[in-house]
C-alpha positions as CSV (number, residue, x, y, z in Angstrom):
1,M,21.2,-1.9,-19.1
2,K,17.7,-3.1,-19.9
3,K,15.7,-0.1,-21.1
4,D,12.8,-1.0,-23.2
5,F,9.0,-1.3,-23.2
6,E,9.1,-3.5,-20.2
7,T,11.0,-1.1,-18.0
8,K,9.0,1.9,-19.3
9,F,5.7,0.2,-18.5
10,T,6.9,-0.9,-15.1
11,G,8.2,2.6,-14.3
12,L,4.9,4.2,-15.3
13,A,3.0,1.7,-13.3
14,F,5.0,2.5,-10.1
15,I,4.4,6.3,-10.7
16,A,0.7,5.8,-11.4
17,A,0.3,3.7,-8.2
18,A,2.1,6.5,-6.2
19,L,-0.1,9.2,-7.6
20,M,-3.4,7.3,-7.1
21,L,-2.5,6.3,-3.6
22,W,-1.4,9.7,-2.5
23,L,-4.0,11.9,-4.3
24,G,-6.8,9.6,-3.2
25,W,-5.6,10.1,0.4
26,A,-4.7,13.8,0.1
27,L,-8.0,14.8,-1.6
28,S,-10.3,12.8,0.6
29,P,-12.5,15.0,2.8
30,H,-12.1,12.6,5.7
31,H,-9.6,10.0,6.9
32,I,-10.7,7.0,8.9
33,G,-8.3,6.2,11.7
34,E,-7.2,2.8,12.9
35,Y,-10.9,1.9,13.5
36,I,-14.2,3.1,12.2
37,V,-15.8,5.1,15.0
38,A,-19.2,6.6,15.5
39,T,-18.2,10.2,14.5
40,D,-16.9,9.0,11.1
41,F,-20.3,8.6,9.6
42,E,-21.5,12.1,10.2
43,T,-18.3,13.6,8.8
44,I,-18.3,11.3,5.7
45,G,-21.9,12.2,5.1
46,E,-21.1,15.8,4.6
47,N,-19.2,15.0,1.3
48,V,-20.1,11.4,0.8
49,W,-19.6,11.2,-3.0
50,T,-16.3,13.0,-2.9
51,W,-15.2,10.6,-0.2
52,I,-16.3,7.6,-2.1
53,W,-14.5,8.5,-5.3
54,M,-11.3,9.5,-3.5
55,Y,-11.4,6.1,-1.7
56,R,-11.9,4.3,-5.0
57,I,-8.8,6.0,-6.4
58,H,-6.8,5.2,-3.3
59,I,-7.8,1.5,-3.4
60,F,-7.0,1.2,-7.1
61,G,-3.6,2.7,-6.2
62,W,-2.9,-0.4,-4.2
63,V,-4.1,-2.5,-7.2
64,I,-1.8,-0.7,-9.6
65,M,1.1,-1.1,-7.2
66,G,0.5,-4.8,-7.4
67,V,0.5,-4.5,-11.2
68,A,3.9,-2.7,-11.0
69,L,5.4,-5.4,-8.8
70,F,4.1,-8.2,-11.1
71,S,5.6,-6.3,-14.1
72,L,8.9,-6.0,-12.2
73,V,8.9,-9.7,-11.7
74,A,8.2,-10.3,-15.4
75,A,11.2,-8.2,-16.4
76,T,13.6,-9.7,-13.8
77,A,12.6,-13.3,-13.3
78,I,15.7,-14.8,-14.9
79,K,18.6,-16.6,-13.3
80,P,20.0,-15.8,-10.8
81,Y,17.8,-12.8,-9.9
82,R,14.6,-14.8,-9.6
83,T,15.8,-16.5,-6.4
84,L,15.2,-13.3,-4.5
85,I,13.0,-11.3,-6.8
86,L,10.2,-13.8,-7.1
87,P,9.6,-14.4,-3.3
88,G,10.3,-10.7,-2.5
89,A,7.8,-9.3,-5.0
90,G,5.4,-12.1,-4.2
91,V,5.3,-11.4,-0.5
92,A,5.1,-7.6,-1.2
93,I,2.2,-8.3,-3.6
94,I,0.4,-10.3,-0.9
95,G,0.9,-7.4,1.5
96,T,-0.3,-4.9,-1.1
97,F,-3.6,-6.7,-1.8
98,T,-4.1,-7.3,1.9
99,L,-4.0,-3.6,2.3
100,A,-6.3,-3.1,-0.7
101,I,-8.9,-5.5,0.9
102,A,-8.7,-3.8,4.3
103,N,-9.2,-0.4,2.7
104,A,-12.1,-1.7,0.7
105,F,-13.7,-2.7,4.0
106,F,-13.4,0.9,5.3
107,Y,-14.7,2.2,2.0
108,N,-17.7,-0.1,2.0
109,F,-18.6,0.2,5.7
110,G,-18.0,3.9,5.7
111,A,-20.3,4.6,2.8
112,W,-22.9,2.0,3.9
113,G,-22.8,3.3,7.4
114,V,-23.8,6.8,6.4
115,G,-27.1,5.5,5.2
116,E,-27.5,3.1,8.1
117,T,-26.9,5.8,10.7
118,T,-28.7,8.8,9.2
119,G,-31.4,10.1,11.5
120,K,-30.5,7.7,14.3
121,S,-29.7,8.7,17.9
122,A,-26.2,8.5,19.4
123,I,-27.2,5.4,21.2
124,E,-28.4,3.7,18.1
125,I,-25.2,4.7,16.2
126,Q,-23.1,3.3,19.0
127,E,-25.0,0.0,18.8
128,F,-24.3,-0.1,15.1
129,I,-20.6,0.4,15.8
130,N,-20.7,-2.4,18.4
131,D,-22.3,-4.7,15.8
132,I,-19.3,-4.3,13.5
133,L,-16.7,-4.3,16.2
134,F,-15.3,-7.8,15.5
135,T,-15.0,-7.1,11.8
136,N,-13.4,-3.8,12.6
137,Q,-10.8,-5.5,14.8
138,Y,-10.1,-8.1,12.1
139,V,-9.6,-5.6,9.4
140,T,-7.2,-3.6,11.6
141,C,-5.2,-6.8,11.9
142,F,-5.3,-7.0,8.1
143,I,-3.7,-3.6,7.8
144,R,-1.0,-4.4,10.3
145,F,0.0,-7.6,8.6
146,G,-0.4,-6.1,5.2
147,R,2.4,-3.7,6.2
148,V,4.5,-6.4,7.7
149,F,4.2,-8.7,4.6
150,S,5.2,-5.7,2.4
151,G,8.2,-5.1,4.7
152,V,9.4,-8.7,4.3
153,G,9.0,-8.4,0.5
154,F,10.9,-5.1,0.5
155,V,13.8,-6.7,2.4
156,L,14.1,-9.5,-0.2
157,L,13.8,-7.0,-3.1
158,G,16.4,-4.7,-1.5
159,W,18.7,-7.7,-1.0
160,A,18.4,-8.6,-4.7
161,F,18.9,-5.0,-5.8
162,I,22.1,-4.7,-3.7
163,K,23.5,-8.2,-4.5
164,W,23.2,-7.8,-8.3
165,N,23.2,-4.0,-8.7
166,I,19.9,-4.1,-10.5
167,V,19.0,-0.5,-9.7
168,S,20.9,2.5,-8.2
169,K,22.7,1.7,-4.9
170,W,20.8,4.4,-3.0
171,L,17.4,3.0,-4.2
172,A,18.5,-0.6,-3.3
173,W,19.4,0.5,0.2
174,F,16.3,2.6,0.5
175,T,14.2,-0.6,-0.3
176,L,16.1,-2.8,2.2
177,I,16.1,-0.3,5.1
178,F,12.5,0.6,4.6
179,G,11.5,-3.1,4.7
180,F,13.3,-3.6,8.0
181,V,12.0,-0.4,9.5
182,A,8.4,-1.3,8.5
183,M,8.6,-4.7,10.1
184,G,10.3,-3.4,13.2
185,I,7.8,-0.6,13.8
186,I,4.7,-2.8,13.3
187,M,6.0,-5.9,15.2
188,G,7.9,-4.0,17.9
189,I,5.5,-1.2,18.8
190,P,2.0,-1.9,20.1
191,D,-0.9,-0.3,18.2
192,N,0.1,3.3,17.6
193,F,-1.6,4.7,14.5
194,E,0.3,8.0,14.6
195,I,3.6,6.2,14.4
196,Y,2.5,4.0,11.6
197,K,1.1,6.8,9.4
198,P,4.4,8.1,8.0
199,M,5.2,4.6,6.5
200,F,2.4,5.2,3.9
201,H,4.0,8.4,2.7
202,I,7.5,6.8,2.6
203,K,6.1,4.0,0.5
204,V,4.7,6.5,-1.9
205,L,8.1,8.1,-2.2
206,W,9.6,4.7,-2.8
207,L,7.1,4.0,-5.6
208,I,8.0,7.4,-7.3
209,A,11.7,6.7,-6.9
210,M,11.3,3.2,-8.5
211,G,9.3,4.7,-11.3
212,V,11.7,7.5,-12.1
213,V,14.8,5.2,-11.9
214,L,13.2,2.6,-14.2
215,L,12.2,5.3,-16.7
216,R,15.6,7.1,-16.7
217,Q,18.1,4.2,-16.2
218,G,16.2,1.0,-16.7
219,L,17.4,-2.2,-15.1
220,S,20.9,-3.6,-14.9
221,L,20.5,-7.3,-15.9
222,R,22.7,-10.0,-17.3
223,E,21.2,-13.2,-18.4
224,S,22.9,-16.2,-16.9
């Protein structure tokens, strides 16, 4: 079993990502849905600085998740594991930063929109929403495919975990199954934000599970 500074740092990074992602979401005074809508700006404006800081924490949670995955690659990218670990973590990282960029859009337009819509009539606010409609649609696509890319990465990581017993069996299967479910839900079900929402919380649980397992057990690796 590999249990050293590498596995400790990686485990702590997974836990830090989970805490930042979930606390940033849980403590936010307002959650934007699948799109930014006119009523979001008034609600955000009631606690704008709290909302801004919680969104910053949430976005950095995605960044730290990327750090954790990069660190996992650094600790496992040896023969034969790298054949699945590198592409799996790589695609998951692409998905993670796609989600970070999409959330940064909501953060920026949400905070900026408060100032732009203050004191304006309902018609003027709706005109402002219409002006950002195309970007709104594009970012929603970012979120969908960020989740799909992450799902593909999870499938490859789960396959590697199972094939070489790198982590506990239950965590390996959790990773693989969650990847397939995430892809299936996003690709198989038309836009349905309420169905998509639980995937975020399951991903947070996976991050915590990865962190705890790495801290307590390390990684089972044998250099070829």
